[in-house]
mmCIF file as gemmi writes it, N, C-alpha and C atoms, coordinates in Angstrom:
data_model
loop_
_atom_site.group_PDB
_atom_site.id
_atom_site.type_symbol
_atom_site.label_atom_id
_atom_site.label_alt_id
_atom_site.label_comp_id
_atom_site.label_asym_id
_atom_site.label_entity_id
_atom_site.label_seq_id
_atom_site.pdbx_PDB_ins_code
_atom_site.Cartn_x
_atom_site.Cartn_y
_atom_site.Cartn_z
_atom_site.occupancy
_atom_site.B_iso_or_equiv
_atom_site.pdbx_formal_charge
_atom_site.auth_seq_id
_atom_site.auth_asym_id
_atom_site.pdbx_PDB_model_num
ATOM 1 N N . GLU Axp A 1 ? 82.757 120.188 110.596 1 0 ? 1 A 1
ATOM 2 C CA . GLU Axp A 1 ? 84.009 119.506 110.372 1 0 ? 1 A 1
ATOM 3 C C . GLU Axp A 1 ? 85.036 119.997 111.377 1 0 ? 1 A 1
ATOM 4 N N . SER Axp A 2 ? 85.91 119.115 111.778 1 0 ? 2 A 1
ATOM 5 C CA . SER Axp A 2 ? 86.997 119.519 112.658 1 0 ? 2 A 1
ATOM 6 C C . SER Axp A 2 ? 88.309 119.406 111.89 1 0 ? 2 A 1
ATOM 7 N N . LEU Axp A 3 ? 89.277 120.174 112.329 1 0 ? 3 A 1
ATOM 8 C CA . LEU Axp A 3 ? 90.588 120.154 111.701 1 0 ? 3 A 1
ATOM 9 C C . LEU Axp A 3 ? 91.599 119.613 112.697 1 0 ? 3 A 1
ATOM 10 N N . ASN Axp A 4 ? 92.278 118.559 112.336 1 0 ? 4 A 1
ATOM 11 C CA . ASN Axp A 4 ? 93.327 117.981 113.166 1 0 ? 4 A 1
ATOM 12 C C . ASN Axp A 4 ? 94.558 117.776 112.301 1 0 ? 4 A 1
ATOM 13 N N . PHE Axp A 5 ? 95.68 118.244 112.789 1 0 ? 5 A 1
ATOM 14 C CA . PHE Axp A 5 ? 96.936 118.084 112.077 1 0 ? 5 A 1
ATOM 15 C C . PHE Axp A 5 ? 97.86 117.243 112.942 1 0 ? 5 A 1
ATOM 16 N N . SER Axp A 6 ? 98.328 116.126 112.41 1 0 ? 6 A 1
ATOM 17 C CA . SER Axp A 6 ? 99.198 115.224 113.166 1 0 ? 6 A 1
ATOM 18 C C . SER Axp A 6 ? 100.364 114.793 112.291 1 0 ? 6 A 1
ATOM 19 N N . SER Axp A 7 ? 101.534 114.687 112.903 1 0 ? 7 A 1
ATOM 20 C CA . SER Axp A 7 ? 102.683 114.146 112.179 1 0 ? 7 A 1
ATOM 21 C C . SER Axp A 7 ? 102.613 112.621 112.235 1 0 ? 7 A 1
ATOM 22 N N . PRO Axp A 8 ? 103.3 111.937 111.321 1 0 ? 8 A 1
ATOM 23 C CA . PRO Axp A 8 ? 103.298 110.471 111.373 1 0 ? 8 A 1
ATOM 24 C C . PRO Axp A 8 ? 103.75 109.937 112.731 1 0 ? 8 A 1
ATOM 25 N N . ASP Axp A 9 ? 104.744 110.586 113.325 1 0 ? 9 A 1
ATOM 26 C CA . ASP Axp A 9 ? 105.25 110.154 114.631 1 0 ? 9 A 1
ATOM 27 C C . ASP Axp A 9 ? 104.17 110.248 115.709 1 0 ? 9 A 1
ATOM 28 N N . GLU Axp A 10 ? 103.363 111.287 115.649 1 0 ? 10 A 1
ATOM 29 C CA . GLU Axp A 10 ? 102.319 111.501 116.663 1 0 ? 10 A 1
ATOM 30 C C . GLU Axp A 10 ? 101.226 110.431 116.624 1 0 ? 10 A 1
ATOM 31 N N . ILE Axp A 11 ? 101.046 109.8 115.47 1 0 ? 11 A 1
ATOM 32 C CA . ILE Axp A 11 ? 99.987 108.785 115.358 1 0 ? 11 A 1
ATOM 33 C C . ILE Axp A 11 ? 100.553 107.369 115.239 1 0 ? 11 A 1
ATOM 34 N N . GLY Axp A 12 ? 101.835 107.209 115.568 1 0 ? 12 A 1
ATOM 35 C CA . GLY Axp A 12 ? 102.447 105.882 115.516 1 0 ? 12 A 1
ATOM 36 C C . GLY Axp A 12 ? 102.632 105.349 114.108 1 0 ? 12 A 1
ATOM 37 N N . TYR Axp A 13 ? 102.725 106.244 113.139 1 0 ? 13 A 1
ATOM 38 C CA . TYR Axp A 13 ? 102.95 105.907 111.732 1 0 ? 13 A 1
ATOM 39 C C . TYR Axp A 13 ? 101.811 105.122 111.092 1 0 ? 13 A 1
ATOM 40 N N . GLN Axp A 14 ? 100.659 105.061 111.765 1 0 ? 14 A 1
ATOM 41 C CA . GLN Axp A 14 ? 99.492 104.409 111.163 1 0 ? 14 A 1
ATOM 42 C C . GLN Axp A 14 ? 98.236 105.193 111.501 1 0 ? 14 A 1
ATOM 43 N N . TYR Axp A 15 ? 97.278 105.143 110.574 1 0 ? 15 A 1
ATOM 44 C CA . TYR Axp A 15 ? 95.995 105.816 110.784 1 0 ? 15 A 1
ATOM 45 C C . TYR Axp A 15 ? 94.906 104.948 110.171 1 0 ? 15 A 1
ATOM 46 N N . ARG Axp A 16 ? 93.92 104.609 110.958 1 0 ? 16 A 1
ATOM 47 C CA . ARG Axp A 16 ? 92.807 103.806 110.454 1 0 ? 16 A 1
ATOM 48 C C . ARG Axp A 16 ? 91.708 104.751 109.971 1 0 ? 16 A 1
ATOM 49 N N . LEU Axp A 17 ? 91.303 104.583 108.727 1 0 ? 17 A 1
ATOM 50 C CA . LEU Axp A 17 ? 90.266 105.419 108.14 1 0 ? 17 A 1
ATOM 51 C C . LEU Axp A 17 ? 88.895 105.012 108.662 1 0 ? 17 A 1
ATOM 52 N N . GLY Axp A 18 ? 88.06 106.008 108.911 1 0 ? 18 A 1
ATOM 53 C CA . GLY Axp A 18 ? 86.678 105.766 109.303 1 0 ? 18 A 1
ATOM 54 C C . GLY Axp A 18 ? 85.761 106.318 108.231 1 0 ? 18 A 1
ATOM 55 N N . ASP Axp A 19 ? 84.622 106.843 108.64 1 0 ? 19 A 1
ATOM 56 C CA . ASP Axp A 19 ? 83.662 107.404 107.692 1 0 ? 19 A 1
ATOM 57 C C . ASP Axp A 19 ? 83.924 108.87 107.379 1 0 ? 19 A 1
ATOM 58 N N . GLU Axp A 20 ? 84.824 109.493 108.145 1 0 ? 20 A 1
ATOM 59 C CA . GLU Axp A 20 ? 85.076 110.916 107.948 1 0 ? 20 A 1
ATOM 60 C C . GLU Axp A 20 ? 85.945 111.154 106.71 1 0 ? 20 A 1
ATOM 61 N N . LYS Axp A 21 ? 85.906 112.379 106.231 1 0 ? 21 A 1
ATOM 62 C CA . LYS Axp A 21 ? 86.74 112.782 105.114 1 0 ? 21 A 1
ATOM 63 C C . LYS Axp A 21 ? 88.121 113.13 105.668 1 0 ? 21 A 1
ATOM 64 N N . VAL Axp A 22 ? 89.161 112.638 105.033 1 0 ? 22 A 1
ATOM 65 C CA . VAL Axp A 22 ? 90.519 112.942 105.482 1 0 ? 22 A 1
ATOM 66 C C . VAL Axp A 22 ? 91.363 113.397 104.302 1 0 ? 22 A 1
ATOM 67 N N . MET Axp A 23 ? 92.361 114.189 104.605 1 0 ? 23 A 1
ATOM 68 C CA . MET Axp A 23 ? 93.361 114.579 103.624 1 0 ? 23 A 1
ATOM 69 C C . MET Axp A 23 ? 94.71 114.2 104.209 1 0 ? 23 A 1
ATOM 70 N N . ILE Axp A 24 ? 95.494 113.48 103.458 1 0 ? 24 A 1
ATOM 71 C CA . ILE Axp A 24 ? 96.805 113.049 103.923 1 0 ? 24 A 1
ATOM 72 C C . ILE Axp A 24 ? 97.848 113.677 103.012 1 0 ? 24 A 1
ATOM 73 N N . ASN Axp A 25 ? 98.751 114.433 103.614 1 0 ? 25 A 1
ATOM 74 C CA . ASN Axp A 25 ? 99.812 115.093 102.865 1 0 ? 25 A 1
ATOM 75 C C . ASN Axp A 25 ? 101.14 114.64 103.444 1 0 ? 25 A 1
ATOM 76 N N . VAL Axp A 26 ? 101.894 113.871 102.691 1 0 ? 26 A 1
ATOM 77 C CA . VAL Axp A 26 ? 103.183 113.391 103.181 1 0 ? 26 A 1
ATOM 78 C C . VAL Axp A 26 ? 104.316 114.344 102.823 1 0 ? 26 A 1
ATOM 79 N N . GLY Axp A 27 ? 103.988 115.436 102.154 1 0 ? 27 A 1
ATOM 80 C CA . GLY Axp A 27 ? 105.026 116.374 101.739 1 0 ? 27 A 1
ATOM 81 C C . GLY Axp A 27 ? 105.716 115.859 100.488 1 0 ? 27 A 1
ATOM 82 N N . SER Axp A 28 ? 106.773 116.54 100.101 1 0 ? 28 A 1
ATOM 83 C CA . SER Axp A 28 ? 107.539 116.07 98.954 1 0 ? 28 A 1
ATOM 84 C C . SER Axp A 28 ? 108.814 115.414 99.467 1 0 ? 28 A 1
ATOM 85 N N . VAL Axp A 29 ? 109.488 114.711 98.608 1 0 ? 29 A 1
ATOM 86 C CA . VAL Axp A 29 ? 110.68 113.975 99.031 1 0 ? 29 A 1
ATOM 87 C C . VAL Axp A 29 ? 111.643 114.922 99.728 1 0 ? 29 A 1
ATOM 88 N N . GLY Axp A 30 ? 111.986 114.566 100.952 1 0 ? 30 A 1
ATOM 89 C CA . GLY Axp A 30 ? 112.944 115.347 101.715 1 0 ? 30 A 1
ATOM 90 C C . GLY Axp A 30 ? 112.387 116.568 102.396 1 0 ? 30 A 1
ATOM 91 N N . GLN Axp A 31 ? 111.11 116.851 102.256 1 0 ? 31 A 1
ATOM 92 C CA . GLN Axp A 31 ? 110.56 118.04 102.893 1 0 ? 31 A 1
ATOM 93 C C . GLN Axp A 31 ? 109.221 117.754 103.565 1 0 ? 31 A 1
ATOM 94 N N . PRO Axp A 32 ? 109.166 116.75 104.447 1 0 ? 32 A 1
ATOM 95 C CA . PRO Axp A 32 ? 107.901 116.444 105.111 1 0 ? 32 A 1
ATOM 96 C C . PRO Axp A 32 ? 107.438 117.508 106.101 1 0 ? 32 A 1
ATOM 97 N N . ARG Axp A 33 ? 108.344 118.379 106.563 1 0 ? 33 A 1
ATOM 98 C CA . ARG Axp A 33 ? 107.996 119.479 107.475 1 0 ? 33 A 1
ATOM 99 C C . ARG Axp A 33 ? 107.603 119.023 108.874 1 0 ? 33 A 1
ATOM 100 N N . ASP Axp A 34 ? 108.055 117.848 109.285 1 0 ? 34 A 1
ATOM 101 C CA . ASP Axp A 34 ? 107.728 117.404 110.642 1 0 ? 34 A 1
ATOM 102 C C . ASP Axp A 34 ? 108.974 117.137 111.478 1 0 ? 34 A 1
ATOM 103 N N . GLY Axp A 35 ? 110.115 117.649 111.039 1 0 ? 35 A 1
ATOM 104 C CA . GLY Axp A 35 ? 111.346 117.492 111.791 1 0 ? 35 A 1
ATOM 105 C C . GLY Axp A 35 ? 112.125 116.232 111.455 1 0 ? 35 A 1
ATOM 106 N N . ASP Axp A 36 ? 111.615 115.413 110.559 1 0 ? 36 A 1
ATOM 107 C CA . ASP Axp A 36 ? 112.29 114.184 110.142 1 0 ? 36 A 1
ATOM 108 C C . ASP Axp A 36 ? 112.729 114.381 108.694 1 0 ? 36 A 1
ATOM 109 N N . PRO Axp A 37 ? 114.044 114.482 108.428 1 0 ? 37 A 1
ATOM 110 C CA . PRO Axp A 37 ? 114.499 114.801 107.075 1 0 ? 37 A 1
ATOM 111 C C . PRO Axp A 37 ? 114.366 113.664 106.067 1 0 ? 37 A 1
ATOM 112 N N . ARG Axp A 38 ? 114.025 112.46 106.511 1 0 ? 38 A 1
ATOM 113 C CA . ARG Axp A 38 ? 113.866 111.355 105.561 1 0 ? 38 A 1
ATOM 114 C C . ARG Axp A 38 ? 112.65 111.596 104.67 1 0 ? 38 A 1
ATOM 115 N N . SER Axp A 39 ? 112.687 111.024 103.48 1 0 ? 39 A 1
ATOM 116 C CA . SER Axp A 39 ? 111.505 111.133 102.621 1 0 ? 39 A 1
ATOM 117 C C . SER Axp A 39 ? 110.394 110.268 103.208 1 0 ? 39 A 1
ATOM 118 N N . CYS Axp A 40 ? 109.164 110.572 102.82 1 0 ? 40 A 1
ATOM 119 C CA . CYS Axp A 40 ? 108.01 109.888 103.399 1 0 ? 40 A 1
ATOM 120 C C . CYS Axp A 40 ? 107.013 109.55 102.297 1 0 ? 40 A 1
ATOM 121 N N . TYR Axp A 41 ? 106.42 108.384 102.413 1 0 ? 41 A 1
ATOM 122 C CA . TYR Axp A 41 ? 105.315 107.998 101.532 1 0 ? 41 A 1
ATOM 123 C C . TYR Axp A 41 ? 104.336 107.181 102.354 1 0 ? 41 A 1
ATOM 124 N N . ILE Axp A 42 ? 103.175 106.905 101.787 1 0 ? 42 A 1
ATOM 125 C CA . ILE Axp A 42 ? 102.186 106.102 102.507 1 0 ? 42 A 1
ATOM 126 C C . ILE Axp A 42 ? 101.843 104.852 101.713 1 0 ? 42 A 1
ATOM 127 N N . VAL Axp A 43 ? 101.39 103.851 102.446 1 0 ? 43 A 1
ATOM 128 C CA . VAL Axp A 43 ? 100.815 102.644 101.855 1 0 ? 43 A 1
ATOM 129 C C . VAL Axp A 43 ? 99.373 102.589 102.351 1 0 ? 43 A 1
ATOM 130 N N . LEU Axp A 44 ? 98.431 102.479 101.422 1 0 ? 44 A 1
ATOM 131 C CA . LEU Axp A 44 ? 97.015 102.393 101.765 1 0 ? 44 A 1
ATOM 132 C C . LEU Axp A 44 ? 96.545 100.969 101.509 1 0 ? 44 A 1
ATOM 133 N N . GLU Axp A 45 ? 96.168 100.284 102.575 1 0 ? 45 A 1
ATOM 134 C CA . GLU Axp A 45 ? 95.643 98.924 102.478 1 0 ? 45 A 1
ATOM 135 C C . GLU Axp A 45 ? 94.277 98.911 103.144 1 0 ? 45 A 1
ATOM 136 N N . ASP Axp A 46 ? 93.242 98.72 102.329 1 0 ? 46 A 1
ATOM 137 C CA . ASP Axp A 46 ? 91.864 98.761 102.815 1 0 ? 46 A 1
ATOM 138 C C . ASP Axp A 46 ? 91.63 100.076 103.555 1 0 ? 46 A 1
ATOM 139 N N . ASP Axp A 47 ? 91.434 100.025 104.877 1 0 ? 47 A 1
ATOM 140 C CA . ASP Axp A 47 ? 91.168 101.261 105.623 1 0 ? 47 A 1
ATOM 141 C C . ASP Axp A 47 ? 92.345 101.67 106.505 1 0 ? 47 A 1
ATOM 142 N N . LEU Axp A 48 ? 93.544 101.125 106.236 1 0 ? 48 A 1
ATOM 143 C CA . LEU Axp A 48 ? 94.712 101.435 107.057 1 0 ? 48 A 1
ATOM 144 C C . LEU Axp A 48 ? 95.752 102.185 106.242 1 0 ? 48 A 1
ATOM 145 N N . VAL Axp A 49 ? 96.123 103.366 106.724 1 0 ? 49 A 1
ATOM 146 C CA . VAL Axp A 49 ? 97.174 104.173 106.12 1 0 ? 49 A 1
ATOM 147 C C . VAL Axp A 49 ? 98.437 103.964 106.944 1 0 ? 49 A 1
ATOM 148 N N . THR Axp A 50 ? 99.515 103.539 106.298 1 0 ? 50 A 1
ATOM 149 C CA . THR Axp A 50 ? 100.793 103.352 106.986 1 0 ? 50 A 1
ATOM 150 C C . THR Axp A 50 ? 101.827 104.274 106.353 1 0 ? 50 A 1
ATOM 151 N N . PHE Axp A 51 ? 102.472 105.079 107.189 1 0 ? 51 A 1
ATOM 152 C CA . PHE Axp A 51 ? 103.52 105.985 106.737 1 0 ? 51 A 1
ATOM 153 C C . PHE Axp A 51 ? 104.85 105.239 106.745 1 0 ? 51 A 1
ATOM 154 N N . ARG Axp A 52 ? 105.613 105.388 105.681 1 0 ? 52 A 1
ATOM 155 C CA . ARG Axp A 52 ? 106.931 104.763 105.587 1 0 ? 52 A 1
ATOM 156 C C . ARG Axp A 52 ? 107.964 105.863 105.373 1 0 ? 52 A 1
ATOM 157 N N . ARG Axp A 53 ? 109.116 105.689 105.969 1 0 ? 53 A 1
ATOM 158 C CA . ARG Axp A 53 ? 110.229 106.635 105.834 1 0 ? 53 A 1
ATOM 159 C C . ARG Axp A 53 ? 111.368 105.957 105.086 1 0 ? 53 A 1
ATOM 160 N N . VAL Axp A 54 ? 112.071 106.744 104.286 1 0 ? 54 A 1
ATOM 161 C CA . VAL Axp A 54 ? 113.186 106.246 103.498 1 0 ? 54 A 1
ATOM 162 C C . VAL Axp A 54 ? 114.362 107.197 103.674 1 0 ? 54 A 1
ATOM 163 N N . ASP Axp A 55 ? 115.508 106.637 104.055 1 0 ? 55 A 1
ATOM 164 C CA . ASP Axp A 55 ? 116.721 107.448 104.151 1 0 ? 55 A 1
ATOM 165 C C . ASP Axp A 55 ? 117.214 107.801 102.756 1 0 ? 55 A 1
ATOM 166 N N . TYR Axp A 56 ? 117.78 108.962 102.632 1 0 ? 56 A 1
ATOM 167 C CA . TYR Axp A 56 ? 118.483 109.345 101.413 1 0 ? 56 A 1
ATOM 168 C C . TYR Axp A 56 ? 119.612 110.269 101.833 1 0 ? 56 A 1
ATOM 169 N N . ASN Axp A 57 ? 120.528 110.554 100.934 1 0 ? 57 A 1
ATOM 170 C CA . ASN Axp A 57 ? 121.699 111.347 101.276 1 0 ? 57 A 1
ATOM 171 C C . ASN Axp A 57 ? 121.331 112.831 101.347 1 0 ? 57 A 1
ATOM 172 N N . VAL Axp A 58 ? 120.872 113.244 102.514 1 0 ? 58 A 1
ATOM 173 C CA . VAL Axp A 58 ? 120.44 114.63 102.723 1 0 ? 58 A 1
ATOM 174 C C . VAL Axp A 58 ? 121.618 115.581 102.552 1 0 ? 58 A 1
ATOM 175 N N . ASP Axp A 59 ? 122.782 115.215 103.085 1 0 ? 59 A 1
ATOM 176 C CA . ASP Axp A 59 ? 123.95 116.102 103.002 1 0 ? 59 A 1
ATOM 177 C C . ASP Axp A 59 ? 124.364 116.344 101.558 1 0 ? 59 A 1
ATOM 178 N N . ASP Axp A 60 ? 124.328 115.306 100.741 1 0 ? 60 A 1
ATOM 179 C CA . ASP Axp A 60 ? 124.675 115.446 99.329 1 0 ? 60 A 1
ATOM 180 C C . ASP Axp A 60 ? 123.695 116.381 98.621 1 0 ? 60 A 1
ATOM 181 N N . THR Axp A 61 ? 122.428 116.204 98.912 1 0 ? 61 A 1
ATOM 182 C CA . THR Axp A 61 ? 121.396 117.047 98.302 1 0 ? 61 A 1
ATOM 183 C C . THR Axp A 61 ? 121.536 118.494 98.766 1 0 ? 61 A 1
ATOM 184 N N . ALA Axp A 62 ? 121.767 118.692 100.066 1 0 ? 62 A 1
ATOM 185 C CA . ALA Axp A 62 ? 121.947 120.054 100.595 1 0 ? 62 A 1
ATOM 186 C C . ALA Axp A 62 ? 123.174 120.706 99.96 1 0 ? 62 A 1
ATOM 187 N N . ARG Axp A 63 ? 124.263 119.947 99.797 1 0 ? 63 A 1
ATOM 188 C CA . ARG Axp A 63 ? 125.468 120.497 99.191 1 0 ? 63 A 1
ATOM 189 C C . ARG Axp A 63 ? 125.191 120.99 97.771 1 0 ? 63 A 1
ATOM 190 N N . LYS Axp A 64 ? 124.382 120.251 97.027 1 0 ? 64 A 1
ATOM 191 C CA . LYS Axp A 64 ? 124.032 120.678 95.669 1 0 ? 64 A 1
ATOM 192 C C . LYS Axp A 64 ? 123.249 121.99 95.7 1 0 ? 64 A 1
ATOM 193 N N . ILE Axp A 65 ? 122.412 122.148 96.701 1 0 ? 65 A 1
ATOM 194 C CA . ILE Axp A 65 ? 121.669 123.409 96.848 1 0 ? 65 A 1
ATOM 195 C C . ILE Axp A 65 ? 122.632 124.542 97.154 1 0 ? 65 A 1
ATOM 196 N N . TYR Axp A 66 ? 123.557 124.314 98.112 1 0 ? 66 A 1
ATOM 197 C CA . TYR Axp A 66 ? 124.53 125.352 98.479 1 0 ? 66 A 1
ATOM 198 C C . TYR Axp A 66 ? 125.4 125.745 97.287 1 0 ? 66 A 1
ATOM 199 N N . ASP Axp A 67 ? 125.669 124.791 96.398 1 0 ? 67 A 1
ATOM 200 C CA . ASP Axp A 67 ? 126.518 125.049 95.23 1 0 ? 67 A 1
ATOM 201 C C . ASP Axp A 67 ? 125.775 125.71 94.072 1 0 ? 67 A 1
ATOM 202 N N . THR Axp A 68 ? 124.483 125.904 94.207 1 0 ? 68 A 1
ATOM 203 C CA . THR Axp A 68 ? 123.685 126.531 93.15 1 0 ? 68 A 1
ATOM 204 C C . THR Axp A 68 ? 123.396 127.976 93.543 1 0 ? 68 A 1
ATOM 205 N N . PRO Axp A 69 ? 124.064 128.938 92.906 1 0 ? 69 A 1
ATOM 206 C CA . PRO Axp A 69 ? 123.929 130.347 93.31 1 0 ? 69 A 1
ATOM 207 C C . PRO Axp A 69 ? 122.49 130.87 93.28 1 0 ? 69 A 1
ATOM 208 N N . GLU Axp A 70 ? 121.653 130.323 92.407 1 0 ? 70 A 1
ATOM 209 C CA . GLU Axp A 70 ? 120.278 130.81 92.287 1 0 ? 70 A 1
ATOM 210 C C . GLU Axp A 70 ? 119.386 130.363 93.446 1 0 ? 70 A 1
ATOM 211 N N . LEU Axp A 71 ? 119.867 129.431 94.26 1 0 ? 71 A 1
ATOM 212 C CA . LEU Axp A 71 ? 119.066 128.925 95.381 1 0 ? 71 A 1
ATOM 213 C C . LEU Axp A 71 ? 119.595 129.463 96.704 1 0 ? 71 A 1
ATOM 214 N N . ASP Axp A 72 ? 118.69 129.85 97.572 1 0 ? 72 A 1
ATOM 215 C CA . ASP Axp A 72 ? 119.059 130.352 98.894 1 0 ? 72 A 1
ATOM 216 C C . ASP Axp A 72 ? 119.526 129.19 99.773 1 0 ? 72 A 1
ATOM 217 N N . ASN Axp A 73 ? 120.565 129.419 100.567 1 0 ? 73 A 1
ATOM 218 C CA . ASN Axp A 73 ? 121.103 128.37 101.439 1 0 ? 73 A 1
ATOM 219 C C . ASN Axp A 73 ? 120.091 127.849 102.452 1 0 ? 73 A 1
ATOM 220 N N . PHE Axp A 74 ? 119.095 128.66 102.791 1 0 ? 74 A 1
ATOM 221 C CA . PHE Axp A 74 ? 118.118 128.195 103.774 1 0 ? 74 A 1
ATOM 222 C C . PHE Axp A 74 ? 117.381 126.948 103.272 1 0 ? 74 A 1
ATOM 223 N N . LEU Axp A 75 ? 117.315 126.762 101.951 1 0 ? 75 A 1
ATOM 224 C CA . LEU Axp A 75 ? 116.66 125.568 101.401 1 0 ? 75 A 1
ATOM 225 C C . LEU Axp A 75 ? 117.437 124.302 101.765 1 0 ? 75 A 1
ATOM 226 N N . GLY Axp A 76 ? 118.763 124.375 101.717 1 0 ? 76 A 1
ATOM 227 C CA . GLY Axp A 76 ? 119.581 123.244 102.137 1 0 ? 76 A 1
ATOM 228 C C . GLY Axp A 76 ? 119.484 123.006 103.633 1 0 ? 76 A 1
ATOM 229 N N . ASP Axp A 77 ? 119.466 124.102 104.396 1 0 ? 77 A 1
ATOM 230 C CA . ASP Axp A 77 ? 119.323 123.987 105.854 1 0 ? 77 A 1
ATOM 231 C C . ASP Axp A 77 ? 117.995 123.32 106.2 1 0 ? 77 A 1
ATOM 232 N N . ARG Axp A 78 ? 116.952 123.727 105.501 1 0 ? 78 A 1
ATOM 233 C CA . ARG Axp A 78 ? 115.614 123.196 105.765 1 0 ? 78 A 1
ATOM 234 C C . ARG Axp A 78 ? 115.546 121.695 105.476 1 0 ? 78 A 1
ATOM 235 N N . LEU Axp A 79 ? 116.249 121.246 104.44 1 0 ? 79 A 1
ATOM 236 C CA . LEU Axp A 79 ? 116.289 119.807 104.153 1 0 ? 79 A 1
ATOM 237 C C . LEU Axp A 79 ? 116.87 119.039 105.328 1 0 ? 79 A 1
ATOM 238 N N . ARG Axp A 80 ? 117.974 119.541 105.854 1 0 ? 80 A 1
ATOM 239 C CA . ARG Axp A 80 ? 118.644 118.855 106.975 1 0 ? 80 A 1
ATOM 240 C C . ARG Axp A 80 ? 117.76 118.812 108.218 1 0 ? 80 A 1
ATOM 241 N N . GLU Axp A 81 ? 116.985 119.861 108.421 1 0 ? 81 A 1
ATOM 242 C CA . GLU Axp A 81 ? 116.124 119.943 109.609 1 0 ? 81 A 1
ATOM 243 C C . GLU Axp A 81 ? 114.787 119.231 109.417 1 0 ? 81 A 1
ATOM 244 N N . GLY Axp A 82 ? 114.414 118.958 108.172 1 0 ? 82 A 1
ATOM 245 C CA . GLY Axp A 82 ? 113.106 118.355 107.895 1 0 ? 82 A 1
ATOM 246 C C . GLY Axp A 82 ? 111.967 119.322 108.175 1 0 ? 82 A 1
ATOM 247 N N . ARG Axp A 83 ? 112.21 120.609 107.97 1 0 ? 83 A 1
ATOM 248 C CA . ARG Axp A 83 ? 111.193 121.631 108.233 1 0 ? 83 A 1
ATOM 249 C C . ARG Axp A 83 ? 111.014 122.555 107.058 1 0 ? 83 A 1
């Protein structure tokens, strides 16, 4: 087996499935970890995986994190950076 890690941007937001085993992880809302702070989900149609991005109010969400003493500010920073 080979291991390949690609961001949605690197594959043009689409991936055609073949006979190989694949794992697709879009991350959680607002934390895709690929430098794009928008939330991400996929649509699977037959053998085609399409990644979709959705804008949301990142600044509002980060502000709520900063206002919560139990949470470290780096979590809000990470949301803004998408990392």
